[in-house]
C-alpha positions in Angstrom: 41.9 -55.7 -63.2 39.8 -57.6 -60.7 36.2 -56.8 -60.3 33.9 -57.9 -57.7 30.3 -58.4 -58.0 28.3 -57.8 -54.7 24.7 -58.5 -54.0 23.5 -56.2 -51.4 20.4 -57.4 -49.5 18.0 -54.6 -48.6 14.9 -55.6 -46.8 12.1 -53.1 -48.1 8.6 -52.6 -48.0 7.1 -54.1 -50.9 3.9 -51.9 -51.1 5.7 -50.0 -53.8 7.0 -51.5 -57.1 10.7 -52.4 -57.0 11.4 -49.6 -59.6 10.0 -47.0 -57.3 12.5 -48.1 -54.6 15.5 -48.4 -57.0 16.8 -44.8 -56.4 16.6 -44.7 -52.5 18.3 -48.1 -52.5 21.0 -47.0 -54.8 21.6 -43.8 -53.0 22.0 -45.6 -49.7 24.5 -47.9 -51.1 26.6 -45.1 -52.8 26.4 -43.1 -49.6 28.1 -45.7 -47.8 30.7 -46.2 -50.3 31.2 -42.2 -50.3 31.7 -42.5 -46.6 34.4 -45.0 -46.9 36.1 -42.9 -49.4 36.0 -40.0 -47.0 37.4 -42.2 -44.1 34.1 -41.4 -42.4 33.7 -44.8 -40.7 31.1 -43.4 -38.3 28.9 -42.4 -41.2 29.5 -45.6 -43.1 28.6 -47.5 -40.0 25.1 -45.9 -39.9 24.2 -47.7 -43.3 25.3 -51.0 -41.8 22.7 -53.8 -40.7 22.1 -54.3 -37.2 23.8 -57.9 -37.6 26.9 -56.2 -39.0 26.7 -53.6 -36.1 26.5 -56.3 -33.5 29.6 -58.1 -35.2 31.9 -55.2 -35.1 30.6 -53.2 -32.3 32.2 -49.9 -33.4 32.6 -47.8 -36.4 36.5 -48.2 -36.2 36.3 -51.9 -36.1 33.9 -52.1 -39.1 36.1 -49.6 -41.0 39.3 -51.7 -40.2 37.5 -54.8 -41.5 36.5 -53.2 -44.6 39.9 -51.6 -45.3 41.5 -55.1 -44.8 39.1 -57.3 -46.2 37.4 -55.4 -48.9 39.9 -53.0 -50.3 37.6 -52.6 -53.5 34.8 -51.4 -51.3 37.0 -49.0 -49.3 38.7 -47.5 -52.5 36.9 -48.7 -55.6 38.0 -47.4 -59.1 34.4 -47.8 -60.3 30.9 -48.5 -58.9 28.0 -49.6 -61.3 24.5 -50.1 -59.9 23.0 -53.1 -62.0 19.7 -54.7 -61.6 17.3 -54.5 -58.7 15.3 -57.5 -58.2 12.8 -59.1 -55.7 13.8 -62.5 -54.1 11.7 -64.3 -51.8 9.9 -61.0 -50.7 13.1 -59.0 -50.4 14.9 -56.7 -52.6 18.4 -57.4 -54.0 20.5 -54.7 -55.6 23.4 -56.0 -57.6 26.4 -53.7 -57.7 29.6 -54.1 -59.7 32.5 -52.7 -58.0 35.9 -52.6 -59.7 39.0 -52.2 -57.7 42.0 -49.9 -58.3 44.5 -52.7 -59.5 
């Protein structure tokens, strides 16, 4: 079984400790994964960064890219939220995604 380890960069206000921001960050990531599982690319696209939105332009293009390039994100067997850490003033949430194979 293959597993992918993805670090998701989330720029966040650092006025609060990282631990206080952990739940909303993890919820955002899980909401996007849930949207992919429901084939709701419009909702998944709302969680994409402005850069990603600019690259793909539409929710359908974004969804096609995820389906073809990241099948483990599109249909994960398991999603585990791991450590949240601060790097150079930004918060990084490590997420372990295991695919269906």
